C-alpha positions as CSV (number, residue, x, y, z in Angstrom):
1,M,2.2,33.2,9.2
2,A,-0.5,31.4,11.2
3,D,-0.4,31.7,15.0
4,R,-2.0,28.4,15.7
5,I,-2.1,24.9,14.1
6,T,-4.9,22.5,14.5
7,Y,-4.4,18.8,13.7
8,V,-7.6,17.0,12.5
9,G,-7.8,13.2,12.4
10,L,-10.5,11.7,10.3
11,D,-11.8,8.1,10.6
12,V,-13.4,7.7,7.3
13,H,-16.3,5.2,6.5
14,K,-18.7,4.8,3.7
15,E,-21.6,6.7,5.4
16,G,-19.8,8.9,7.9
17,I,-16.6,10.5,9.1
18,V,-15.6,10.6,12.8
19,V,-13.6,13.7,13.5
20,A,-11.0,14.4,16.3
21,V,-9.1,17.6,16.8
22,A,-5.7,18.1,18.5
23,T,-4.4,21.6,19.3
24,D,-0.7,22.5,18.8
25,G,1.9,21.5,21.3
26,L,2.9,18.0,22.4
27,R,0.7,18.2,25.5
28,G,-2.1,20.1,23.8
29,E,-5.7,19.0,24.1
30,V,-7.1,16.2,21.9
31,R,-10.9,16.2,21.8
32,E,-13.6,14.5,19.9
33,Y,-15.4,16.8,17.4
34,G,-18.2,14.3,16.4
35,R,-19.4,12.5,13.4
36,I,-20.3,14.1,10.1
37,A,-21.8,12.6,6.9
38,N,-19.3,11.5,4.3
39,T,-20.5,14.0,1.7
40,P,-18.7,17.1,0.1
41,T,-21.3,19.4,1.6
42,A,-20.7,18.2,5.2
43,L,-16.9,18.3,4.7
44,D,-17.1,21.9,3.5
45,R,-19.2,22.8,6.5
46,L,-16.5,21.2,8.7
47,L,-13.7,23.2,7.1
48,R,-15.6,26.5,7.7
49,K,-16.2,25.7,11.3
50,L,-12.7,24.6,12.2
51,G,-10.9,27.2,10.1
52,G,-10.6,30.9,11.0
53,D,-8.2,33.8,11.2
54,G,-4.8,32.7,12.5
55,I,-5.6,29.0,12.3
56,T,-3.9,26.5,10.1
57,L,-5.7,23.1,9.6
58,R,-3.7,19.9,8.9
59,F,-5.9,16.9,8.2
60,C,-5.0,13.2,8.0
61,Y,-6.9,10.0,7.4
62,E,-6.0,6.4,6.6
63,A,-5.8,5.1,3.1
64,G,-8.7,2.8,2.3
65,P,-11.6,1.9,0.0
66,C,-13.0,5.4,0.0
67,G,-10.2,6.7,-2.2
68,Y,-8.7,10.1,-2.4
69,G,-11.7,12.3,-2.8
70,I,-11.5,13.8,0.7
71,Q,-7.8,14.6,0.3
72,R,-8.5,16.4,-3.1
73,Q,-11.4,18.4,-1.7
74,V,-9.5,19.5,1.5
75,T,-6.4,20.4,-0.6
76,A,-8.4,22.4,-3.1
77,S,-9.8,24.4,-0.1
78,G,-6.3,25.5,0.8
79,H,-5.6,23.1,3.7
80,E,-3.0,20.4,4.2
81,C,-4.3,16.9,4.1
82,V,-2.2,13.7,4.0
83,V,-3.3,10.1,3.5
84,V,-1.4,7.8,5.8
85,A,-0.4,4.1,5.4
86,P,-2.5,2.0,7.8
87,S,0.2,-0.6,8.2
88,L,2.8,2.0,9.4
89,I,0.6,3.6,12.1
90,P,2.3,3.1,15.5
91,K,0.2,1.0,17.9
92,R,0.6,0.3,21.6
93,A,1.2,-3.4,22.4
94,G,-1.3,-3.4,25.2
95,D,-4.1,-1.5,23.5
96,R,-7.0,-3.8,23.0
97,V,-9.9,-1.3,22.6
98,K,-10.6,0.0,19.1
99,T,-13.4,2.4,18.3
100,D,-13.9,5.0,15.7
101,R,-13.5,7.8,18.2
102,R,-10.3,6.4,19.6
103,D,-9.0,5.9,16.0
104,A,-9.7,9.5,15.0
105,A,-8.1,10.8,18.2
106,S,-5.1,8.6,17.7
107,L,-4.6,9.9,14.1
108,A,-4.8,13.5,15.3
109,R,-2.3,12.9,18.1
110,L,0.2,11.0,16.0
111,H,-0.1,13.5,13.1
112,R,0.7,16.3,15.6
113,A,3.8,14.3,16.8
114,G,4.9,13.6,13.2
115,E,4.7,9.8,13.6
116,L,2.6,9.1,10.5
117,T,3.8,8.0,7.1
118,A,2.0,9.6,4.1
119,V,1.3,7.6,0.9
120,W,1.7,9.1,-2.5
121,V,-1.6,10.5,-3.8
122,P,-2.1,10.3,-7.6
123,D,-4.0,12.9,-9.6
124,A,-7.3,12.1,-11.1
125,R,-5.9,11.2,-14.6
126,H,-3.3,8.9,-13.1
127,E,-5.9,7.2,-10.9
128,A,-8.1,6.6,-13.9
129,M,-5.2,4.9,-15.6
130,R,-4.5,2.8,-12.5
131,D,-8.2,1.8,-12.3
132,L,-8.0,0.7,-16.0
133,V,-4.9,-1.5,-15.5
134,R,-6.4,-3.0,-12.3
135,A,-9.6,-3.8,-14.2
136,R,-7.4,-5.7,-16.7
137,L,-5.7,-7.6,-13.9
138,D,-9.1,-8.6,-12.6
139,A,-10.1,-9.7,-16.1
140,V,-6.9,-11.9,-16.3
141,H,-7.7,-13.4,-12.9
142,N,-11.3,-14.2,-14.1
143,L,-9.9,-15.8,-17.3
144,R,-7.5,-17.9,-15.3
145,R,-10.3,-19.0,-13.0
146,A,-12.7,-19.8,-15.9
147,R,-10.0,-21.9,-17.6
148,Q,-9.3,-23.8,-14.3
149,Q,-13.0,-24.5,-13.9
150,L,-13.2,-25.9,-17.5
151,S,-10.0,-28.0,-17.0
152,G,-11.4,-29.4,-13.7
153,F,-14.7,-30.4,-15.5
154,L,-12.7,-32.2,-18.2
155,L,-10.4,-33.9,-15.7
156,R,-13.4,-35.3,-13.7
157,H,-14.6,-37.0,-16.9
158,G,-11.3,-38.3,-18.0
159,C,-10.8,-36.0,-21.0
160,H,-7.1,-35.2,-21.5
161,Y,-5.8,-33.1,-24.4
162,G,-2.1,-33.8,-24.0
163,R,-0.9,-30.8,-25.9
164,P,-0.7,-27.0,-25.3
165,A,-4.2,-25.8,-24.4
166,W,-6.2,-22.7,-25.3
167,T,-5.4,-22.7,-28.9
168,K,-7.6,-23.0,-32.0
169,L,-6.8,-26.7,-32.2
170,H,-7.7,-27.1,-28.5
171,R,-11.0,-25.4,-29.2
172,R,-11.8,-27.8,-32.0
173,W,-10.9,-30.7,-29.8
174,L,-13.4,-29.4,-27.2
175,A,-16.1,-29.3,-29.9
176,G,-15.5,-32.9,-30.7
177,L,-15.9,-34.3,-27.2
178,K,-18.7,-36.8,-26.5
179,F,-20.4,-37.5,-23.2
180,E,-22.9,-40.2,-22.2
181,Q,-25.1,-37.6,-20.4
182,A,-26.6,-35.0,-22.6
183,V,-26.5,-32.4,-19.8
184,H,-22.7,-32.6,-19.8
185,H,-22.7,-31.0,-23.3
186,L,-24.6,-28.0,-21.9
187,V,-22.2,-27.7,-19.0
188,L,-19.2,-27.9,-21.4
189,E,-20.7,-25.1,-23.6
190,D,-21.3,-22.9,-20.6
191,Y,-17.7,-23.3,-19.4
192,I,-16.5,-22.5,-22.9
193,A,-18.7,-19.4,-23.1
194,A,-17.3,-18.2,-19.8
195,V,-13.7,-18.6,-21.0
196,E,-14.4,-16.8,-24.3
197,A,-16.2,-14.0,-22.5
198,A,-13.3,-13.5,-20.1
199,E,-10.9,-13.5,-23.1
200,T,-13.0,-10.9,-24.8
201,R,-13.0,-8.7,-21.7
202,R,-9.2,-9.0,-21.3
203,D,-8.6,-8.1,-24.9
204,R,-11.0,-5.1,-24.8
205,L,-9.3,-3.7,-21.7
206,T,-5.9,-4.2,-23.3
207,A,-7.0,-2.2,-26.3
208,Q,-8.2,0.6,-24.0
209,I,-4.8,0.8,-22.3
210,E,-3.1,1.1,-25.6
211,A,-5.6,3.8,-26.7
212,M,-5.3,5.8,-23.4
213,L,-1.5,5.7,-23.2
214,P,-0.6,8.5,-25.6
215,D,-2.5,11.1,-23.5
216,W,-0.9,10.0,-20.2
217,A,1.8,12.2,-18.8
218,L,4.0,9.2,-17.8
219,A,3.7,7.6,-21.3
220,P,7.4,8.3,-22.1
221,V,8.5,6.3,-19.1
222,V,6.2,3.4,-20.1
223,V,7.8,3.4,-23.6
224,A,11.3,3.6,-22.2
225,L,10.7,0.6,-19.9
226,Q,9.7,-1.5,-22.9
227,T,13.4,-1.6,-23.9
228,M,13.9,-4.2,-21.1
229,R,13.2,-7.9,-21.4
230,G,10.0,-8.9,-19.7
231,M,8.5,-5.4,-20.0
232,A,6.1,-5.3,-22.9
233,L,3.5,-2.5,-23.2
234,V,0.9,-3.9,-20.8
235,N,3.4,-4.8,-18.1
236,A,5.2,-1.5,-18.3
237,A,2.0,0.5,-18.2
238,T,0.7,-1.6,-15.2
239,L,4.0,-1.1,-13.3
240,I,4.1,2.7,-13.8
241,A,0.3,3.0,-13.1
242,E,0.8,1.2,-9.8
243,L,4.1,3.0,-8.8
244,G,3.5,6.5,-10.2
245,D,6.3,9.0,-10.5
246,L,9.5,7.2,-9.6
247,S,11.4,10.5,-9.1
248,R,10.1,10.6,-5.6
249,F,12.5,7.8,-4.7
250,A,15.9,9.2,-4.1
251,N,17.7,5.9,-4.8
252,P,16.8,2.4,-6.0
253,R,17.1,0.9,-2.5
254,Q,14.1,3.0,-1.4
255,L,12.1,1.7,-4.3
256,M,13.1,-1.9,-3.5
257,A,12.0,-1.4,0.1
258,Y,8.7,0.2,-1.0
259,L,8.0,-2.9,-3.1
260,G,8.8,-5.2,-0.2
261,L,11.6,-6.9,-2.2
262,V,14.2,-6.6,0.6
263,P,14.8,-9.3,3.2
264,S,13.2,-9.1,6.6
265,E,15.6,-9.0,9.6
266,H,15.4,-9.8,13.3
267,S,18.7,-9.0,14.9
268,S,19.7,-8.4,18.5
269,G,23.1,-8.0,19.9
270,A,25.6,-10.3,18.1
271,S,22.7,-12.3,16.6
272,V,21.8,-11.4,13.1
273,R,18.9,-13.2,11.5
274,R,17.4,-12.5,8.0
275,G,14.3,-14.0,6.6
276,G,12.1,-13.8,3.6
277,I,11.2,-10.6,1.8
278,T,9.0,-8.1,3.7
279,K,6.2,-8.0,1.1
280,A,5.5,-4.5,2.1
281,G,4.1,-1.8,-0.3
282,N,2.4,-2.5,-3.6
283,G,1.8,-6.2,-4.1
284,A,0.6,-5.9,-7.7
285,A,3.8,-4.2,-8.8
286,R,5.9,-6.7,-6.9
287,R,4.2,-9.7,-8.6
288,L,4.7,-8.1,-12.0
289,L,8.4,-7.6,-11.4
290,I,8.8,-11.2,-10.2
291,E,7.0,-12.4,-13.3
292,A,9.2,-10.3,-15.5
293,A,12.3,-11.7,-13.7
294,W,11.5,-15.3,-15.0
295,S,12.4,-14.2,-18.5
296,Y,16.1,-13.7,-17.4
297,R,16.6,-17.4,-17.0
298,F,17.4,-17.5,-20.7
299,P,20.8,-16.3,-22.2
300,A,21.0,-12.6,-22.9
301,R,19.9,-11.6,-26.4
302,I,17.9,-9.0,-28.3
303,S,15.0,-10.7,-30.0
304,R,13.1,-9.2,-32.9
305,E,10.2,-8.1,-30.7
306,L,12.6,-6.4,-28.3
307,L,14.5,-4.8,-31.1
308,L,11.3,-3.2,-32.4
309,R,10.5,-1.8,-29.0
310,Q,13.9,-0.3,-28.7
311,E,14.2,1.3,-32.2
312,N,13.0,4.8,-31.3
313,Q,14.6,5.0,-27.9
314,P,17.8,7.0,-27.2
315,K,21.1,5.1,-27.0
316,P,21.6,5.8,-23.2
317,I,18.3,4.1,-22.4
318,R,19.1,1.1,-24.7
319,D,22.5,0.8,-23.0
320,I,20.9,0.6,-19.6
321,A,18.5,-2.0,-20.8
322,W,21.3,-4.1,-22.3
323,K,23.5,-3.7,-19.3
324,G,20.6,-4.9,-17.1
325,Q,19.9,-7.9,-19.3
326,V,23.6,-9.1,-19.4
327,R,23.9,-8.7,-15.6
328,L,20.6,-10.3,-14.7
329,C,20.9,-13.3,-17.0
330,A,24.4,-14.0,-15.6
331,R,23.2,-13.4,-12.1
332,Y,20.3,-15.9,-12.6
333,R,22.7,-18.6,-13.8
334,K,25.1,-17.9,-10.9
335,L,22.4,-18.1,-8.3
336,T,21.0,-21.3,-9.8
337,R,24.3,-23.0,-9.7
338,T,24.5,-22.5,-6.0
339,G,21.4,-24.7,-5.6
340,K,19.0,-22.0,-4.4
341,P,15.3,-22.6,-5.0
342,A,13.9,-21.1,-8.2
343,N,11.5,-18.8,-6.4
344,V,14.4,-17.4,-4.3
345,V,16.5,-16.8,-7.4
346,T,13.7,-15.1,-9.2
347,T,12.9,-12.8,-6.3
348,A,16.6,-11.8,-6.1
349,I,16.5,-11.0,-9.8
350,A,13.3,-9.0,-9.4
351,R,15.0,-6.9,-6.7
352,E,17.9,-6.1,-9.0
353,L,15.6,-5.5,-11.9
354,T,13.9,-2.8,-9.8
355,G,17.2,-0.9,-9.8
356,F,17.4,-0.8,-13.6
357,V,13.7,0.2,-13.8
358,W,14.5,3.1,-11.5
359,A,17.5,4.1,-13.6
360,I,15.6,4.2,-16.8
361,A,12.7,6.1,-15.3
362,R,15.0,8.7,-13.7
363,H,16.8,9.1,-17.0
364,V,13.5,9.8,-18.8
365,M,12.4,12.2,-16.1
366,V,15.7,14.2,-16.5
367,T,15.7,14.3,-20.3
368,A,12.0,15.2,-20.5
369,G,12.7,18.2,-18.4
């Protein structure tokens, strides 16, 4: 067993890493080590200099745009390294000085005190899948923006379709538009080309998700979640790619809190005040669940599409999905009758939907062994 433990705080940037070291013990020394280049070679050199006989190194750094490469390299070298949630780092109310050196020293000190909250670090294959689904989300946002720009152009010139847009009939209607200025036809064609390019990109990335899914370790969970209403293939794959292995949550309340779907609270003494949801954790997964919750405003039923998704699933999973649909549809109607706003009702349904997602995922984890 190691005689000494050294806690190392890393303030990571694109070009460099500021390093601070804290010795073991609550009153141990915290000193600045210096700045190194953000390269694998420089990090290996740091590991060799700080390590030694009888010394255990424990690294930490904030989650950020530089990803998890440092954590994987340090872990592969046999040292402990955690990536911490920036929003959960304790801060002094009166601290108004922020520098890279102070941030690194604070990380080392708080890591030694056990005050930091680590985030879940995906493996390389899972991170690749998450990058793929996020690329599709970006494509969907670009498509929405391109359509809004085209609609804005048509509105400025008094062109109203009056029927569901973005269909083949709508495309033919666009081709038949006439403008007094010839340049407006060029503008129209450019906007149409942007919409079609965004649609092509979205469809291409959707096909890539479907092709990559069979080789993914969490594919059985994605397939099982499709037994629920509002959880088609892309939605289920995106949710699991963002959340990862749900077995790390001991109960559904932890998952709800992680997604920020629980109400905020400010209570003191006999006064209890609760506000809107906390919106903590993964925003993309939270938005997806809220979008799925809208489908429960209709009566409970198993459509043909949902039946096809359920055909090859075990009966216990189908039972959970049906139980969830019956409860959530009834819950939606009950909350609506009380006069609550639609967005409040949908958020409440999304919170309960999270519990059924957790139940199905845990069931798949157990049966898969």
